[in-house]
C-alpha positions in Angstrom: -7.9 -28.5 -30.6 -10.4 -31.0 -32.2 -12.5 -33.5 -30.7 -10.6 -36.5 -29.6 -7.4 -34.7 -29.6 -5.1 -35.0 -26.4 -3.6 -31.8 -24.7 0.3 -32.1 -24.2 1.6 -32.0 -20.6 2.7 -28.6 -21.2 -1.0 -27.2 -22.4 -2.5 -29.1 -19.5 -0.2 -27.7 -17.2 -0.9 -24.1 -18.3 -4.7 -24.8 -18.3 -4.3 -25.9 -14.6 -2.2 -22.9 -13.8 -4.7 -20.6 -15.3 -7.7 -22.1 -13.4 -5.6 -21.8 -10.1 -5.0 -18.2 -10.6 -8.5 -17.5 -11.8 -9.8 -19.2 -8.5 -7.2 -17.1 -6.2 -8.4 -14.0 -8.1 -11.9 -14.7 -7.4 -11.2 -15.4 -3.7 -9.3 -12.1 -3.4 -12.2 -10.4 -4.9 -14.7 -11.9 -2.4 -12.3 -11.0 0.3 -12.1 -7.3 -0.2 -15.5 -6.9 -1.5 -16.5 -6.4 2.2 -14.1 -3.9 3.0 -14.7 -0.1 2.9 -12.3 2.8 2.1 -12.7 3.9 5.8 -11.5 0.6 6.8 -8.4 0.8 4.7 -7.7 4.2 6.0 -8.1 3.3 9.7 -5.8 0.3 9.3 -3.1 2.3 7.4 -3.4 5.2 9.8 -2.8 2.8 12.6 0.3 1.0 10.6 1.8 4.5 10.1 1.4 5.8 14.0 2.9 2.6 14.9 6.0 2.9 12.3 6.4 6.5 13.5 6.2 5.7 17.4 8.9 2.8 16.7 11.3 5.0 14.7 14.5 6.3 16.3 14.2 9.7 14.0 18.0 9.6 13.5 17.9 11.6 10.3 15.9 14.8 10.5 15.4 17.5 7.6 16.4 21.2 7.4 13.5 23.5 7.9 11.1 23.3 4.9 7.8 25.1 4.2 4.7 23.2 5.2 1.7 23.0 2.8 -1.7 22.5 4.2 -2.9 22.0 0.5 -0.9 22.3 -2.7 0.3 26.0 -3.1 -0.7 27.0 0.5 2.1 27.4 2.8 1.5 28.1 6.4 4.7 27.6 8.3 7.9 25.7 8.3 8.7 22.2 9.7 11.5 19.6 10.4 10.5 15.9 9.7 12.1 12.8 10.1 13.3 11.6 6.7 12.6 8.0 7.6 9.0 8.1 8.8 7.7 11.6 7.9 6.9 12.5 11.4 6.8 16.3 12.2 9.7 16.7 14.6 9.6 20.6 15.2 7.3 23.3 13.9 8.4 26.9 13.4 5.4 29.3 13.0 
């Protein structure tokens, strides 16, 4: 666009939308800059605990191997297929 040329309404709308999106992005970056990974883990752990405590555990798996690390089996477990809570352990 040269000097003195006017933007079309469509171009102006796109420019305004881009400015708004950039502003929202910058606000989100500012919001998350102060958050630590520890805080995120704690928040999600609490959400998982609440989810598991409120689950009715209607669908339970068959016995399956439990891996405490990839390739390291220690015992068998039955878990709730909805919330993944361990329901039974078989040493």
